[in-house]
C-alpha positions in Angstrom: 89.7 -96.6 76.9 89.1 -95.7 73.2 87.9 -99.3 72.4 85.4 -99.2 75.3 84.1 -95.8 74.0 83.7 -97.3 70.5 81.9 -100.3 71.8 79.5 -98.2 73.8 78.9 -95.9 70.9 78.1 -98.9 68.7 75.6 -100.3 71.2 73.9 -96.9 71.5 73.5 -96.7 67.7 72.0 -100.2 67.6 69.5 -99.2 70.3 68.6 -96.0 68.5 67.9 -97.6 65.2 66.4 -101.0 66.2 62.7 -101.2 65.0 60.1 -100.5 67.6 58.5 -103.9 67.0 61.8 -105.7 67.7 62.3 -103.5 70.8 59.0 -104.6 72.2 59.7 -108.3 71.5 63.2 -108.2 73.1 62.5 -106.2 76.2 60.7 -108.8 78.4 61.7 -107.1 81.6 60.6 -103.6 80.6 57.4 -101.9 81.7 54.2 -103.3 80.3 50.9 -101.4 80.4 49.1 -102.6 83.6 52.2 -103.3 85.6 51.9 -102.2 89.2 53.3 -99.0 90.6 54.5 -99.2 94.2 51.4 -97.4 95.4 48.9 -99.6 93.5 45.8 -100.5 95.6 45.2 -104.0 96.8 43.1 -105.6 94.0 45.2 -104.2 91.1 47.6 -107.1 91.2 47.2 -109.8 88.6 45.4 -113.0 89.5 46.6 -116.6 89.5 45.7 -117.6 85.9 48.0 -117.5 83.0 46.6 -115.4 80.1 46.1 -116.3 76.5 45.1 -114.1 73.7 43.6 -114.6 70.3 42.1 -112.5 67.5 38.8 -113.4 65.8 36.6 -111.8 63.1 32.8 -112.0 63.4 30.3 -111.0 60.8 26.9 -109.5 61.6 24.9 -110.0 58.4 22.1 -107.8 57.0 22.7 -104.6 59.0 21.5 -101.1 58.3 24.2 -99.2 56.4 23.3 -95.8 57.8 26.4 -94.1 56.2 24.8 -94.7 52.8 21.3 -93.5 53.5 19.8 -91.5 50.7 16.4 -89.8 50.8 15.5 -91.8 53.9 16.3 -95.1 52.2 18.9 -97.2 54.1 20.7 -100.1 52.3 21.9 -103.2 54.1 25.4 -104.7 54.5 27.4 -107.3 56.3 29.2 -105.7 59.3 32.5 -107.3 60.2 33.9 -106.9 63.7 37.4 -107.9 64.7 37.6 -108.9 68.4 40.5 -109.6 70.7 39.9 -112.3 73.3 41.9 -112.7 76.5 41.2 -115.9 78.5 42.7 -118.0 81.4 45.3 -120.2 79.8 47.9 -122.9 80.4 51.3 -121.4 79.9 53.8 -124.2 79.0 57.0 -124.5 81.0 59.7 -122.4 79.5 57.2 -120.1 77.8 56.8 -116.5 78.9 53.5 -114.5 78.9 54.7 -112.1 76.2 52.8 -110.7 73.3 53.4 -107.8 70.9 50.3 -105.8 69.9 50.1 -103.9 66.7 48.4 -100.6 66.8 48.1 -97.2 64.9 47.8 -93.7 66.0 46.2 -90.9 64.0 42.9 -90.9 62.3 41.8 -92.5 59.0 40.6 -90.0 56.4 42.2 -87.0 58.3 45.3 -85.8 56.3 46.4 -83.8 59.2 46.7 -86.9 61.3 48.1 -89.7 59.2 48.1 -93.2 60.5 51.3 -94.1 62.3 51.9 -97.8 63.1 53.4 -98.7 66.4 53.8 -101.8 68.7 53.7 -102.3 72.4 54.2 -105.3 74.7 51.6 -107.2 76.7 51.7 -110.0 79.3 49.8 -112.7 77.5 50.7 -115.7 75.3 49.3 -115.6 71.7 47.2 -118.7 70.9 47.9 -120.4 74.3 45.7 -123.4 75.2 42.8 -122.4 77.4 42.7 -123.4 81.1 39.4 -125.1 81.6 39.5 -124.4 85.3 36.6 -125.8 87.3 33.8 -124.4 85.1 32.8 -121.8 82.6 34.2 -118.3 83.2 32.1 -115.2 83.3 32.2 -113.1 80.1 33.2 -109.4 79.9 32.6 -107.5 76.7 34.7 -104.3 76.2 33.8 -101.3 73.9 36.1 -98.5 73.0 35.4 -94.8 72.3 35.2 -92.8 69.0 37.9 -93.1 67.8 39.6 -96.1 69.5 40.5 -99.8 69.2 40.1 -103.1 70.8 43.6 -102.8 72.1 43.1 -99.5 74.0 42.7 -101.2 77.4 45.2 -104.1 77.6 46.2 -103.1 81.1 42.6 -104.0 82.2 41.7 -106.9 79.7 44.9 -108.9 80.6 44.4 -108.2 84.3 40.8 -109.5 84.3 41.7 -112.6 82.3 44.3 -113.4 84.9 41.4 -113.4 87.5 39.2 -115.9 85.7 37.2 -114.0 83.1 37.0 -114.3 79.3 37.3 -110.8 78.0 36.3 -109.9 74.5 37.2 -106.4 73.2 35.6 -105.1 70.0 36.9 -103.1 67.1 33.7 -101.3 66.2 33.7 -101.0 62.4 33.8 -97.4 61.1 34.8 -96.2 64.5 38.5 -97.2 64.9 41.7 -95.3 64.2 42.1 -97.4 61.1 38.7 -97.0 59.5 37.2 -93.9 61.0 33.9 -92.9 59.2 30.7 -91.0 59.8 29.4 -90.6 63.4 25.9 -92.0 62.6 27.4 -95.5 62.4 28.8 -95.1 65.9 25.5 -93.7 67.3 23.5 -96.7 65.9 25.8 -99.6 66.2 27.4 -99.5 69.6 24.7 -101.3 71.6 23.9 -103.5 68.6 27.5 -104.6 68.3 27.6 -105.4 72.1 24.5 -107.6 71.8 25.7 -109.3 68.6 29.1 -110.2 70.2 27.2 -111.5 73.3 25.2 -113.8 71.1 28.2 -114.9 69.1 30.1 -115.7 72.3 27.2 -117.8 73.5 27.1 -119.7 70.2 30.9 -120.2 70.0 31.2 -121.4 73.6 28.6 -124.1 73.2 30.1 -127.5 74.1 29.5 -128.7 70.5 31.5 -125.8 69.1 34.7 -126.5 67.2 36.5 -123.4 68.5 38.8 -122.9 71.4 35.9 -121.2 73.2 33.9 -124.4 73.5 32.7 -124.7 77.2 35.1 -121.9 78.2 32.7 -119.1 79.1 29.3 -118.6 80.6 27.5 -116.0 78.4 24.5 -116.0 80.9 26.9 -114.3 83.3 28.1 -111.2 81.4 29.4 -107.7 82.1 29.7 -104.8 79.7 32.6 -102.3 80.0 32.4 -99.2 77.8 34.4 -96.1 77.4 33.0 -92.8 76.1 30.9 -93.9 73.1 31.4 -97.4 74.4 29.8 -96.3 77.6 26.9 -94.7 75.6 26.3 -98.1 73.9 26.8 -100.3 77.0 24.2 -98.3 79.0 21.7 -98.6 76.1 22.3 -102.4 75.8 21.7 -102.7 79.5 18.3 -100.9 79.6 18.9 -97.1 79.3 16.7 -96.4 76.3 17.5 -93.4 74.1 15.2 -90.4 74.0 13.1 -89.2 71.2 15.5 -86.2 70.9 18.4 -88.7 70.4 16.5 -90.3 67.5 15.8 -86.9 65.9 19.5 -85.9 66.3 20.6 -89.2 64.7 18.1 -88.8 61.8 19.4 -85.3 61.0 23.0 -86.6 60.8 22.1 -89.8 58.9 20.2 -88.5 55.9 16.8 -89.1 57.4 17.3 -92.6 58.6 15.0 -93.7 61.5 17.1 -96.7 62.5 17.9 -95.4 66.0 14.2 -95.3 66.9 14.4 -99.0 67.6 16.8 -98.3 70.5 14.6 -95.7 72.1 12.6 -96.2 75.4 9.2 -96.1 73.6 10.1 -98.7 71.1 8.5 -102.2 71.5 11.6 -103.6 69.7 13.8 -102.0 72.3 11.9 -103.5 75.2 12.1 -106.9 73.6 15.8 -106.6 73.2 16.6 -106.5 76.9 19.0 -109.3 77.7 19.0 -110.9 81.2 22.4 -112.3 80.6 23.9 -108.9 81.2 24.5 -108.8 85.0 26.6 -105.6 85.4 27.9 -102.6 83.6 31.1 -100.5 84.0 30.7 -97.1 82.2 33.9 -95.0 81.8 33.0 -91.4 80.9 29.9 -92.3 79.0 29.0 -89.8 76.3 25.6 -88.3 75.5 23.8 -86.8 78.4 24.6 -83.2 77.5 23.2 -83.9 74.0 19.9 -85.1 75.3 20.5 -88.7 74.5 18.7 -89.8 77.7 15.7 -88.4 79.6 14.3 -89.5 83.0 12.3 -92.3 81.5 15.2 -93.7 79.6 17.6 -93.6 82.6 15.0 -95.2 84.8 15.2 -98.3 82.6 18.8 -99.0 83.8 18.4 -101.7 86.5 21.7 -103.5 86.4 24.4 -102.7 89.0 26.6 -100.0 87.4 30.0 -98.6 88.1 30.5 -95.1 86.6 34.0 -93.8 86.3 34.6 -90.1 85.5 36.9 -87.2 85.6 35.5 -84.1 87.3 36.8 -81.9 84.5 35.6 -84.1 81.6 35.3 -81.7 78.6 34.0 -84.4 76.2 31.2 -86.1 78.0 30.7 -83.4 80.7 30.6 -84.1 84.4 27.9 -82.3 86.4 25.4 -82.2 83.4 27.0 -85.3 81.8 28.2 -88.4 83.6 27.1 -87.4 87.1 23.7 -86.5 85.7 23.4 -90.1 84.2 24.4 -91.5 87.6 21.8 -89.3 89.4 19.1 -90.3 86.9 19.6 -94.0 87.0 17.3 -94.3 89.9 16.5 -98.0 89.6 20.1 -99.2 89.5 22.4 -100.0 92.4 25.2 -97.7 91.2 28.6 -96.2 92.1 30.4 -93.1 90.8 34.2 -93.1 91.1 35.5 -89.6 90.3 39.1 -88.6 89.5 39.3 -85.1 90.7 40.7 -82.7 88.1 40.9 -85.4 85.5 39.3 -84.9 82.1 38.1 -87.6 79.7 40.9 -90.1 79.6 40.1 -92.1 82.7 40.0 -95.5 80.9 42.8 -96.0 78.2 46.4 -97.4 78.4 49.1 -94.8 79.1 50.5 -92.8 76.1 52.6 -95.0 73.9 56.3 -94.0 73.5 55.6 -93.0 69.9 53.1 -90.3 71.0 56.0 -88.5 72.7 58.0 -87.9 69.5 58.3 -84.2 68.6 56.4 -82.9 65.7 53.3 -85.0 66.2 49.9 -83.4 66.7 49.2 -82.9 70.4 46.0 -85.0 70.1 48.1 -88.1 69.6 49.4 -87.7 73.1 46.1 -86.3 74.6 44.2 -89.3 73.3 45.8 -91.2 76.2 47.2 -88.7 78.8 45.6 -86.8 81.7 47.2 -83.4 82.4 46.8 -83.7 86.2 47.2 -87.5 86.7 49.7 -90.3 86.0 47.9 -92.6 83.6 49.6 -95.6 85.1 48.2 -94.6 88.5 44.7 -94.4 87.0 45.1 -97.8 85.4 46.0 -99.4 88.7 43.0 -97.8 90.5 40.7 -99.0 87.7 42.1 -102.5 88.0 41.3 -102.4 91.7 37.8 -101.2 91.5 36.7 -103.1 88.4 38.1 -106.3 90.0 36.0 -105.6 93.1 32.9 -104.6 91.2 32.9 -107.6 88.8 33.9 -109.9 91.6 30.8 -108.9 93.6 28.3 -109.2 90.7 29.7 -111.9 88.5 31.5 -114.1 91.0 29.6 -113.3 94.2 32.9 -112.5 95.9 32.8 -110.6 99.2 34.3 -107.4 98.0 31.7 -104.9 99.3 34.2 -103.5 101.8 36.1 -102.0 98.9 33.1 -99.8 98.2 32.1 -99.0 101.7 34.1 -95.7 101.7 33.8 -92.2 102.8 32.9 -90.0 99.8 36.1 -88.0 99.7 39.4 -90.0 99.7 41.3 -87.1 101.2 39.5 -87.3 104.5 40.1 -90.9 105.5 42.2 -93.8 104.0 40.2 -95.9 101.7 40.1 -99.7 102.2 42.6 -101.4 100.0 44.8 -98.4 99.5 48.3 -98.0 101.0 48.9 -95.3 103.6 48.9 -91.7 102.2 47.8 -92.9 98.7 44.0 -92.5 98.7 43.9 -88.8 97.6 42.2 -87.0 94.7 39.2 -89.4 94.5 35.5 -89.4 95.3 33.2 -92.4 95.5 29.4 -92.1 95.5 26.9 -94.9 96.0 23.2 -94.8 95.5 20.6 -97.6 95.7 17.3 -98.0 94.0 
């Protein structure tokens, strides 16, 4: 009996002190962000494609460096963006779809929240060969919040790649956990980064390209997904021009820079930038309406089909005068509003990583991911379901309309695609132009 006790004690000590990165790599049967709960709705399940993942760095040259504006003079710089790309892939026999992502929590330049590295597992194979399928796949571009990272939504990016999309998630420079800097950079660059990445994906996917993307994606069939400040930028990239008040607010923060004026409704440059390759938008908790970022004219410029996702108690972007007001004002778009009742702002990210549960950390490291009234894994599964249906309708012309033909309040009648007794705590609104 004593020997058994010593053996179990030794095993426990090994498990307690093994590095987190090793734990992630050697726990292939453990929970991975995006895995299904028993009550997951119908379309949350992964698709039939294997999933590959690669990292790439893109450089947008000669951009306005608004963080260094002095006396109204703005220098130029080359803006580097790291992107993570998930894509349908051929998984060799004997190989598992397993990847370990490296991330940090905390906030650069904030001594009260030092950067803490951590790892977590995903269901994709690093550098796998692409599956050419039967033709080029639709493109999905994903944009995080402030602060955030390109790895904040792996539950969704992996899931979409398994369903036949090429998904590109951006690390927006000067707006990530690792390189947090002044807010004017985020205000200006979100929509610009989205459009630049769209152009780069079109270039790199040309059949003459020497990259793995050659012939793999169809940039003329693109959706934008944005969360918080990512939603702010995605809506602007898709036609919702900023207001004159937004340009004034930006100039006050950015040392007199007028760079945001080119993204306002009245700007000829903004009108010329409208890109017909963008077919649909998913805006999770988009920020800005309560700050006067949009007016009626700006919101009327949004004509793409749009799925808004919000928490009814959002205390960052606001709900009635924030996200719902954007939905109400986008009168020229076929639009939906999915609302998580009693949720706050975190209706888009992965669940809280294990490291955020450790005692002694600032509460914000946990609340960057968690919802007080909701299970984040449950939110993830619901998002997988509705984003699959929405993008399927608008990028693949799939017959998924029935998943949106719902009574407004999920508590009153079971929603299509949900298991019995599980469609509670949600609202779905739909408005046409």
